[in-house]
C-alpha positions as CSV (number, residue, x, y, z in Angstrom):
1,M,1.1,-9.3,-17.8
2,S,-0.6,-6.7,-15.6
3,I,-3.7,-6.6,-17.8
4,L,-4.1,-10.3,-17.4
5,K,-3.7,-10.0,-13.7
6,I,-6.4,-7.3,-13.5
7,N,-8.8,-9.4,-15.7
8,V,-8.3,-12.5,-13.5
9,N,-8.9,-10.5,-10.3
10,Y,-11.9,-8.8,-11.9
11,F,-13.3,-12.2,-13.0
12,F,-12.7,-13.7,-9.5
13,M,-14.5,-10.7,-7.8
14,V,-17.5,-11.0,-10.2
15,F,-17.6,-14.8,-9.7
16,C,-17.6,-14.4,-5.8
17,L,-20.3,-11.8,-5.9
18,L,-22.5,-13.9,-8.2
19,S,-21.9,-17.0,-6.1
20,L,-22.9,-15.1,-3.0
21,F,-26.1,-13.7,-4.7
22,F,-27.2,-17.1,-6.0
23,S,-26.5,-18.9,-2.7
24,C,-28.7,-16.3,-0.9
25,V,-31.5,-16.7,-3.4
26,T,-31.6,-20.5,-3.2
27,N,-30.8,-20.7,0.5
28,Q,-33.8,-21.9,2.6
29,D,-32.9,-19.2,5.2
30,A,-33.7,-16.5,2.7
31,V,-37.3,-17.7,2.7
32,P,-39.1,-16.3,5.8
33,Y,-39.8,-19.0,8.4
34,L,-43.6,-18.4,8.3
35,S,-43.7,-18.9,4.5
36,R,-41.6,-22.1,4.2
37,F,-44.4,-24.6,4.5
38,D,-47.0,-26.2,2.2
39,F,-49.9,-27.1,4.6
40,D,-52.4,-28.1,1.9
41,G,-50.1,-30.3,-0.3
42,D,-50.6,-28.3,-3.5
43,G,-46.8,-27.9,-4.0
44,K,-46.9,-24.2,-3.2
45,N,-45.8,-22.7,0.1
46,D,-48.6,-21.2,2.2
47,K,-48.2,-18.2,4.5
48,I,-48.7,-17.7,8.3
49,M,-49.4,-14.2,9.3
50,Y,-49.6,-12.9,12.9
51,T,-50.6,-9.9,14.9
52,F,-49.2,-8.9,18.3
53,S,-51.2,-7.1,20.9
54,G,-48.2,-5.4,22.5
55,G,-46.6,-5.8,25.9
56,G,-43.9,-8.1,27.2
57,H,-45.9,-11.4,27.3
58,C,-49.1,-11.1,25.5
59,C,-50.2,-12.0,22.8
60,Y,-49.8,-13.2,19.3
61,R,-52.6,-14.5,17.1
62,I,-52.1,-16.2,13.8
63,S,-53.9,-16.5,10.5
64,L,-53.1,-19.0,7.7
65,F,-53.4,-18.3,4.0
66,L,-53.7,-21.4,1.9
67,S,-52.5,-21.1,-1.7
68,S,-54.8,-23.8,-3.1
69,S,-58.1,-22.2,-2.0
70,R,-56.8,-18.6,-1.6
71,I,-58.6,-18.5,1.8
72,T,-57.2,-16.9,4.9
73,Y,-58.2,-18.7,8.1
74,E,-58.0,-16.4,11.2
75,F,-57.7,-18.1,14.6
76,P,-58.7,-16.5,17.9
77,F,-56.1,-18.3,20.0
78,N,-53.7,-16.2,22.2
79,I,-50.1,-17.3,22.0
80,D,-47.9,-16.0,24.9
81,G,-45.3,-13.3,23.8
82,G,-41.6,-13.1,24.3
83,Y,-40.4,-13.4,20.7
84,I,-37.8,-10.7,20.1
85,K,-38.0,-10.6,16.3
86,G,-41.7,-11.6,15.9
87,L,-43.2,-15.0,15.8
88,D,-40.6,-17.6,14.8
89,D,-39.3,-21.1,15.7
90,S,-37.2,-19.9,18.7
91,N,-39.7,-21.2,21.3
92,P,-40.9,-24.7,20.1
93,D,-42.7,-25.3,23.4
94,T,-45.1,-22.5,22.4
95,F,-45.2,-22.4,18.6
96,Y,-43.7,-24.8,16.1
97,I,-44.3,-26.2,12.7
98,A,-43.6,-29.9,11.9
99,D,-45.2,-33.0,10.5
100,Y,-46.4,-34.3,13.8
101,D,-48.7,-37.1,12.5
102,H,-46.4,-38.2,9.7
103,D,-48.9,-37.7,6.9
104,G,-46.5,-35.7,4.7
105,L,-48.0,-32.3,5.6
106,P,-46.9,-30.0,8.4
107,E,-49.0,-29.1,11.3
108,I,-48.9,-25.9,13.5
109,F,-48.4,-26.6,17.2
110,L,-49.6,-23.9,19.6
111,K,-49.6,-23.6,23.3
112,I,-52.6,-21.3,23.8
113,Q,-54.3,-19.2,26.4
114,T,-51.4,-18.6,28.8
115,Y,-50.0,-15.4,30.2
116,N,-46.3,-15.4,31.3
117,D,-46.5,-19.1,30.8
118,E,-49.3,-19.5,33.3
119,P,-52.5,-21.3,31.9
120,L,-55.7,-19.3,31.8
121,A,-59.2,-20.8,31.3
122,I,-60.0,-21.9,27.7
123,P,-62.9,-19.7,26.6
124,R,-66.2,-21.6,26.2
125,E,-66.5,-20.3,22.6
126,W,-63.3,-22.0,21.7
127,R,-64.2,-25.2,23.4
128,E,-67.5,-25.3,21.5
129,K,-66.4,-24.2,18.1
130,Y,-63.1,-26.1,17.9
131,Q,-63.9,-29.0,20.3
132,I,-60.7,-28.3,22.3
133,S,-60.1,-28.5,26.0
134,S,-56.3,-28.3,26.2
135,H,-53.7,-25.5,26.2
136,Y,-51.8,-27.6,23.6
137,I,-53.4,-27.7,20.1
138,L,-52.5,-28.6,16.5
139,I,-53.8,-26.9,13.4
140,E,-53.7,-29.0,10.3
141,Y,-55.1,-29.3,6.8
142,E,-57.3,-32.3,6.3
143,D,-60.1,-33.3,3.9
144,N,-59.9,-29.9,2.1
145,G,-60.3,-27.9,5.2
146,I,-58.6,-26.8,8.5
147,L,-58.9,-29.0,11.6
148,V,-58.0,-27.8,15.1
149,K,-57.5,-30.5,17.7
150,D,-56.1,-31.1,21.2
151,Y,-52.5,-32.3,21.5
152,A,-50.9,-33.9,24.6
153,P,-47.3,-33.2,25.7
154,V,-45.2,-36.2,26.6
155,P,-43.5,-34.9,29.9
156,E,-40.6,-37.4,30.0
157,T,-39.3,-36.4,26.6
158,K,-40.7,-32.9,26.3
159,K,-41.9,-33.9,22.8
160,Y,-45.5,-33.6,21.7
161,R,-47.7,-36.3,20.3
162,P,-51.4,-36.4,19.2
163,S,-53.9,-37.0,22.0
164,S,-55.9,-39.1,19.5
165,P,-53.6,-40.6,16.9
166,R,-55.1,-41.3,13.5
167,R,-53.9,-43.1,10.4
168,K,-54.5,-42.3,6.8
169,N,-55.0,-45.2,4.4
């Protein structure tokens, strides 16, 4: 009788450990936030990387590695600091990933060129190269490339919407 009890307890302990292991492996939380998204629609998750300049409020910069082309796009945009564990989804008014234009692919929302949440001038080089004029931008994959565009906040709802909506046929 005692051998059977030990075997049942042993089996239960092994079952619990395996269940815990497999739930962690398949749990979406086990995948780092910046690697959870397929921006180019190839069925493979792409990867956002970032650098931090140091200090309490300034600044992060991101780059985006696309699995389909194996190209890393580096962006010059400064994102205000304040992330305790590194860049993540804890401050969606500054950095967030979602399908804003409902085309089936996620976009990266950024609030750029601020220090301690105070807006600074958008550098002329950025305005010319990316055709942006706002502190709110979206980065998205479109027509086999990366597109950066202005994005306008909707003050009454604190949600964000495209400044120039587009539809795909």
